[in-house]
C-alpha positions in Angstrom: -13.1 24.5 4.8 -14.4 24.1 1.5 -17.5 22.2 1.3 -18.0 18.2 0.3 -18.4 19.1 -4.0 -16.5 22.1 -3.9 -12.5 20.7 -3.6 -10.2 21.8 -6.4 -7.9 18.8 -6.3 -8.4 14.1 -6.3 -8.1 12.5 -3.2 -4.4 10.9 -4.9 -6.2 7.3 -5.8 -4.1 4.4 -6.4 -3.8 4.2 -10.4 -6.2 1.9 -11.3 -8.7 4.4 -9.4 -7.9 6.7 -10.7 -11.0 8.0 -13.8 -13.3 6.9 -11.0 -14.2 11.0 -9.4 -12.7 12.3 -6.6 -14.6 9.4 -5.3 -12.7 8.6 -0.9 -11.7 4.8 -2.0 -12.7 3.2 2.1 -10.4 0.4 3.3 -12.8 -2.7 5.2 -10.1 -2.9 7.4 -11.1 0.3 9.9 -11.8 2.9 7.1 -8.9 4.1 6.5 -9.0 6.0 2.9 -7.4 4.7 0.0 -3.6 6.2 -1.3 -1.5 5.8 -3.8 1.4 3.7 -2.8 3.3 7.4 -4.3 1.9 9.4 -1.2 2.4 7.2 0.6 5.8 7.5 0.4 6.3 11.1 0.4 4.8 10.6 4.5 6.8 8.1 4.7 8.7 11.0 4.4 7.9 14.0 6.1 7.1 11.3 9.1 8.7 8.4 9.9 7.0 6.7 11.7 4.9 7.1 9.7 2.8 3.6 9.8 4.8 0.9 6.6 0.7 -1.3 6.7 -1.1 1.4 4.3 2.1 1.8 2.7 2.5 -1.6 2.0 -0.9 -2.6 1.3 -0.6 -4.3 -2.1 -4.1 -2.3 -2.7 -2.4 0.7 -3.1 -1.2 -0.2 -6.4 -2.9 -2.9 -8.1 -6.6 -4.0 -7.7 -5.8 -7.2 -6.6 -5.8 -7.1 -2.6 -3.5 -10.3 -3.4 -0.8 -10.0 -5.4 2.2 -9.1 -2.9 5.0 -8.2 -5.7 5.2 -5.5 -5.1 5.0 -4.8 -1.9 7.5 -6.7 -1.2 10.7 -6.2 -2.9 9.5 -2.5 -0.7 9.6 -3.9 2.0 12.4 -5.4 1.1 13.9 -1.5 -0.5 12.3 0.8 3.3 14.1 -2.2 5.6 17.7 -1.8 3.8 17.1 2.4 4.6 17.0 1.6 8.1 13.2 0.8 8.2 11.9 -1.1 10.6 9.0 0.2 12.2 6.4 -3.1 10.7 5.4 -5.2 13.2 6.2 -9.2 12.9 2.2 -10.5 12.7 2.4 -8.1 9.4 6.9 -9.0 8.2 5.0 -13.0 8.3 1.7 -12.9 6.2 3.8 -10.0 3.3 6.5 -13.2 3.4 4.3 -15.9 3.3 1.9 -13.9 1.2 4.5 -13.2 -1.3 5.9 -16.4 -1.4 2.3 -18.7 -1.5 2.2 -16.5 -4.9 5.0 -17.1 -6.2 4.7 -20.9 -5.6 1.1 -20.5 -7.1 2.6 -19.6 -10.3 5.3 -21.9 -10.4 8.5 -20.5 -9.1 8.6 -22.1 -5.8 12.1 -22.3 -6.1 13.0 -18.4 -5.8 
């Protein structure tokens, strides 16, 4: 019940936005605010059906929206832990985006 100027803690922003103050960065896809990947992991721990799209969004880790390295590896860990509620479309985008990133770095064999 505090006003906007009386917040006692900053939003859990991604590391690259931490020095920007308590500004809530809005997502272009649906108006959801950007949050740190650790925040999303805690939400997933408390609610097993938490939306994985937000967690696996590269912008929750890095300022480069095309850097899918951590997102892809995190998805592989989550799959091993039996989290499977990522849509087929999101799963396909994640795989093809990471494959394209590897190919552009000359690591096509991976």
